[in-house]
C-alpha positions as a Markdown table, in Angstrom:
| # | Residue | x | y | z |
|---|---|---|---|---|
| 1 | Unk | -1.7 | -11.4 | 9.7 |
| 2 | Unk | -4.7 | -9.2 | 10.4 |
| 3 | Unk | -6.0 | -6.8 | 7.8 |
| 4 | Unk | -6.6 | -3.4 | 9.3 |
| 5 | Unk | -7.6 | -1.3 | 6.3 |
| 6 | Unk | -8.6 | -1.9 | 2.7 |
| 7 | Unk | -8.7 | 1.4 | 0.7 |
| 8 | Unk | -9.4 | 1.9 | -3.0 |
| 9 | Unk | -7.6 | 4.8 | -4.6 |
| 10 | Unk | -7.6 | 5.6 | -8.4 |
| 11 | Unk | -7.9 | 1.9 | -9.4 |
| 12 | Unk | -5.4 | 0.7 | -6.9 |
| 13 | Unk | -6.1 | -1.2 | -3.7 |
| 14 | Unk | -4.1 | -0.4 | -0.5 |
| 15 | Unk | -4.0 | -3.1 | 2.1 |
| 16 | Unk | -2.7 | -2.2 | 5.6 |
| 17 | Unk | -2.1 | -5.2 | 7.9 |
| 18 | Unk | -0.6 | -6.2 | 11.2 |
| 19 | Unk | 1.8 | -9.1 | 10.9 |
| 20 | Unk | 2.7 | -11.7 | 13.4 |
| 21 | Unk | 5.5 | -9.5 | 14.9 |
| 22 | Unk | 2.8 | -7.0 | 15.8 |
| 23 | Unk | 4.1 | -4.4 | 13.4 |
| 24 | Unk | 2.1 | -2.8 | 10.5 |
| 25 | Unk | 2.9 | -3.1 | 6.8 |
| 26 | Unk | 1.2 | -2.2 | 3.6 |
| 27 | Unk | 0.8 | -3.7 | 0.1 |
| 28 | Unk | -0.6 | -2.3 | -3.1 |
| 29 | Unk | -2.6 | -4.1 | -5.8 |
| 30 | Unk | -2.5 | -2.2 | -9.0 |
| 31 | Unk | -5.3 | -1.9 | -11.6 |
| 32 | Unk | -4.2 | -5.0 | -13.4 |
| 33 | Unk | -4.2 | -7.1 | -10.3 |
| 34 | Unk | -0.4 | -7.2 | -9.6 |
| 35 | Unk | 0.5 | -7.1 | -5.9 |
| 36 | Unk | 3.4 | -5.1 | -4.6 |
| 37 | Unk | 4.8 | -5.6 | -1.1 |
| 38 | Unk | 7.1 | -3.2 | 0.7 |
| 39 | Unk | 9.8 | -3.8 | 3.3 |
| 40 | Unk | 8.7 | -0.9 | 5.5 |
| 41 | Unk | 7.4 | -1.6 | 9.0 |
| 42 | Unk | 5.4 | 0.8 | 11.1 |
| 43 | Unk | 4.3 | 1.0 | 14.8 |
| 44 | Unk | 0.7 | 2.0 | 14.0 |
| 45 | Unk | -1.9 | 1.3 | 11.3 |
| 46 | Unk | -2.4 | 5.0 | 10.9 |
| 47 | Unk | 1.3 | 5.5 | 10.0 |
| 48 | Unk | 1.3 | 2.6 | 7.6 |
| 49 | Unk | -1.9 | 4.0 | 5.9 |
| 50 | Unk | -0.3 | 7.4 | 5.4 |
| 51 | Unk | 2.8 | 6.0 | 3.9 |
| 52 | Unk | 0.8 | 3.5 | 1.8 |
| 53 | Unk | -1.4 | 6.3 | 0.4 |
| 54 | Unk | 1.8 | 8.2 | -0.6 |
| 55 | Unk | 3.1 | 5.1 | -2.3 |
| 56 | Unk | -0.2 | 4.8 | -4.3 |
| 57 | Unk | 0.2 | 8.4 | -5.4 |
| 58 | Unk | 3.7 | 7.7 | -6.7 |
| 59 | Unk | 2.6 | 4.5 | -8.5 |
| 60 | Unk | -0.4 | 6.4 | -10.0 |
| 61 | Unk | 1.8 | 9.2 | -11.3 |
| 62 | Unk | 4.3 | 6.7 | -12.6 |
| 63 | Unk | 1.6 | 4.7 | -14.5 |
| 64 | Unk | 0.0 | 7.9 | -15.7 |
| 65 | Unk | 3.3 | 9.3 | -17.1 |
| 66 | Unk | 5.4 | 6.2 | -18.3 |
| 67 | Unk | 9.1 | 6.6 | -18.4 |
| 68 | Unk | 10.2 | 5.1 | -21.8 |
């Protein structure tokens, strides 16, 4: 695994990395330190970064407005 990008967004950390199959993936670490991995794979780091940022926005909105 090779880390391509580490981006901090609203208390979350987005990690974009290239795995051994030469495809790109992303993971998110939330403000409490919990890591979330996703099954999505991408051909480019740019594409993984765009989708990862969108996932962070969804997580931020969900944490900001809890669904009880």
